[in-house]
C-alpha positions as CSV (number, residue, x, y, z in Angstrom):
1,X,-11.1,-0.4,15.9
2,X,-13.1,-3.5,17.1
3,X,-10.8,-5.6,19.4
4,X,-11.5,-8.7,17.0
5,X,-10.1,-6.8,14.2
6,X,-6.8,-5.9,16.1
7,X,-6.7,-9.6,17.0
8,X,-6.5,-10.4,13.2
9,X,-4.2,-7.7,12.7
10,X,-2.2,-9.0,15.1
11,X,-2.4,-12.6,13.9
12,X,-1.6,-11.7,10.3
13,X,1.5,-9.6,11.1
14,X,3.0,-12.5,12.9
15,X,2.4,-14.9,10.1
16,X,3.5,-12.4,7.4
17,X,6.7,-11.6,9.7
18,X,7.5,-15.2,10.4
19,X,6.8,-16.0,6.6
20,X,9.4,-13.3,5.3
21,X,11.6,-13.4,8.5
22,X,10.6,-9.6,9.1
23,X,11.4,-8.3,12.4
24,X,8.3,-7.0,14.2
25,X,8.1,-4.5,17.0
26,X,4.8,-4.0,18.7
27,X,4.9,-0.2,19.8
28,X,3.9,1.0,23.3
29,X,1.7,3.8,22.8
30,X,1.0,5.0,26.3
31,X,1.3,8.5,27.0
32,X,4.9,8.1,28.9
33,X,6.2,7.4,24.9
34,X,7.0,10.5,22.9
35,X,7.0,10.0,19.1
36,X,6.4,12.0,16.3
37,X,4.2,9.1,14.7
38,X,1.9,6.8,17.2
39,X,2.4,3.6,15.3
40,X,1.2,0.5,16.7
41,X,3.6,-2.0,14.8
42,X,7.2,-1.3,13.3
43,X,8.3,-4.0,11.3
44,X,12.5,-4.4,10.1
45,X,13.1,-6.0,6.8
46,X,16.7,-6.2,4.6
47,X,16.4,-6.9,1.0
48,X,19.5,-8.7,-0.4
49,X,20.8,-8.5,-3.9
50,X,24.1,-9.8,-5.0
51,X,24.8,-6.8,-7.3
52,X,24.0,-4.1,-4.8
53,X,24.3,-3.0,-1.2
54,X,21.4,-4.5,0.9
55,X,18.2,-2.1,1.2
56,X,16.8,-1.9,4.7
57,X,12.9,-1.4,4.6
58,X,11.0,0.2,7.5
59,X,7.1,-0.6,7.8
60,X,5.0,1.5,10.2
61,X,1.5,0.3,10.5
62,X,-0.9,2.9,12.5
63,X,-4.8,2.3,13.5
64,X,-6.0,5.8,12.5
65,X,-8.5,7.6,14.7
66,X,-10.9,6.9,11.7
67,X,-10.5,3.3,12.6
68,X,-8.8,2.6,9.2
69,X,-5.4,0.8,9.2
70,X,-2.2,2.8,7.4
71,X,0.9,1.3,6.2
72,X,3.9,3.2,5.7
73,X,7.1,1.2,3.9
74,X,9.9,3.1,3.3
75,X,13.9,2.5,2.7
76,X,16.3,3.6,5.6
77,X,18.4,5.4,5.7
78,X,17.1,8.1,3.5
79,X,18.1,7.5,-0.1
80,X,16.9,10.9,-1.8
81,X,18.8,14.3,-1.7
82,X,17.5,17.4,-2.9
83,X,19.6,17.2,-5.9
84,X,18.1,13.8,-6.7
85,X,14.3,14.2,-5.4
86,X,13.3,14.7,-9.4
87,X,14.3,11.7,-10.4
88,X,13.1,9.8,-7.6
89,X,10.0,11.4,-8.6
90,X,9.8,10.2,-12.1
91,X,10.5,6.8,-11.1
92,X,8.0,7.0,-8.2
93,X,5.3,7.9,-11.0
94,X,6.5,5.1,-13.2
95,X,6.3,2.6,-10.5
96,X,2.5,3.7,-9.6
97,X,1.8,3.5,-13.3
98,X,2.8,-0.6,-13.0
99,X,1.0,-0.7,-9.6
100,X,-2.3,-0.1,-10.8
101,X,-2.1,-2.4,-13.6
102,X,-2.0,-4.8,-11.1
103,X,-4.3,-5.3,-7.8
104,X,-2.3,-3.0,-5.5
105,X,-4.3,-0.7,-3.1
106,X,-1.6,1.4,-2.2
107,X,0.9,4.2,-4.0
108,X,4.5,5.0,-3.9
109,X,5.5,8.8,-3.3
110,X,8.3,10.6,-2.2
111,X,8.3,12.9,0.7
112,X,9.8,16.3,-0.5
113,X,10.7,17.5,3.1
114,X,12.0,14.2,4.9
115,X,13.3,12.6,1.4
116,X,11.8,9.4,1.4
117,X,10.7,7.3,-1.0
118,X,7.7,5.7,0.4
119,X,4.7,2.8,-0.3
120,X,1.5,3.9,1.5
121,X,-1.9,2.0,1.8
122,X,-4.9,2.7,3.4
123,X,-7.5,0.2,4.5
124,X,-10.9,0.5,5.9
125,X,-11.6,-1.5,9.1
126,X,-14.9,-3.2,6.8
127,X,-12.3,-4.5,4.1
128,X,-10.1,-5.6,7.1
129,X,-13.0,-7.7,8.7
130,X,-14.3,-9.1,5.3
131,X,-11.2,-10.1,3.2
132,X,-8.3,-11.0,5.6
133,X,-6.5,-12.7,3.0
134,X,-6.5,-9.8,0.9
135,X,-5.5,-7.8,3.5
136,X,-2.3,-9.8,4.5
137,X,-1.1,-9.4,0.7
138,X,-1.8,-6.0,0.3
139,X,0.2,-5.1,3.8
140,X,3.1,-7.5,3.0
141,X,3.4,-9.3,-0.3
142,X,2.7,-6.1,-2.5
143,X,5.1,-3.7,-0.8
144,X,7.9,-6.4,-0.2
145,X,7.4,-7.5,-4.0
146,X,7.3,-4.0,-5.3
147,X,10.4,-3.0,-3.4
148,X,12.1,-6.1,-4.2
149,X,11.8,-5.0,-8.0
150,X,12.7,-1.5,-7.0
151,X,15.7,-2.6,-5.2
152,X,18.3,-2.2,-8.0
153,X,16.9,1.2,-9.5
154,X,16.5,3.0,-6.4
155,X,20.1,2.1,-5.2
156,X,21.6,3.4,-8.4
157,X,19.7,6.6,-8.1
158,X,20.8,7.1,-4.7
159,X,24.5,6.3,-5.7
160,X,23.8,8.9,-8.8
161,X,25.0,6.0,-11.1
162,X,21.8,6.1,-13.1
163,X,19.3,9.2,-14.0
164,X,15.7,8.4,-13.8
165,X,15.4,7.4,-17.5
166,X,17.8,4.3,-16.9
167,X,16.2,3.4,-13.8
168,X,12.6,3.7,-15.3
169,X,13.9,1.5,-18.4
170,X,15.2,-1.2,-16.1
171,X,11.9,-1.6,-14.3
172,X,10.1,-1.6,-17.4
173,X,12.0,-4.4,-18.7
174,X,12.1,-6.3,-15.5
175,X,8.4,-6.0,-15.5
176,X,7.6,-6.7,-19.1
177,X,10.1,-9.9,-19.5
178,X,10.4,-10.9,-15.7
179,X,14.0,-10.3,-15.9
180,X,16.7,-7.9,-17.0
181,X,19.9,-8.5,-18.9
182,X,22.1,-6.8,-16.0
183,X,25.0,-6.4,-18.9
184,X,23.1,-4.0,-20.4
185,X,22.9,-1.9,-17.5
186,X,26.4,-2.1,-16.6
187,X,25.8,-4.6,-13.7
188,X,28.3,-7.0,-14.8
């Protein structure tokens, strides 16, 4: 990737981390570091909600060999078990149907091996050059606000308090009305 674009990405990441109060860790990708994934930035954030436990999100940003940028955003620790995987996949499919109704360039998916619930976006270098404001939005605003909407459904599925039908109904109501009567879902 061109140096100017890496500089631009650094600037976007620093600005957005400051705006959202995220912790940014610039990775050291020398040959001395052994890692499963050669990521360039790793970002930590915590979503707070008064009705459920905090949700830690980790975001990995990697410049691929093709000079595209790949973002993976996922809850930590893992929330999915082999038993709950089908429930999370159903919620994931519903979340994706609502993503594409907007302007999101990414998608949610469930990793069946590592049991992660992931938001992923891959952006080509020329998009980074030509649309830095949109890239900033796609890398930070879109995943953050979608995970905020998913915070309660994800937590309730992980705790096995809800099945996917209730989590999906909650998400649909939230997206349709902009709010949810939490007493209808046993949250008050």
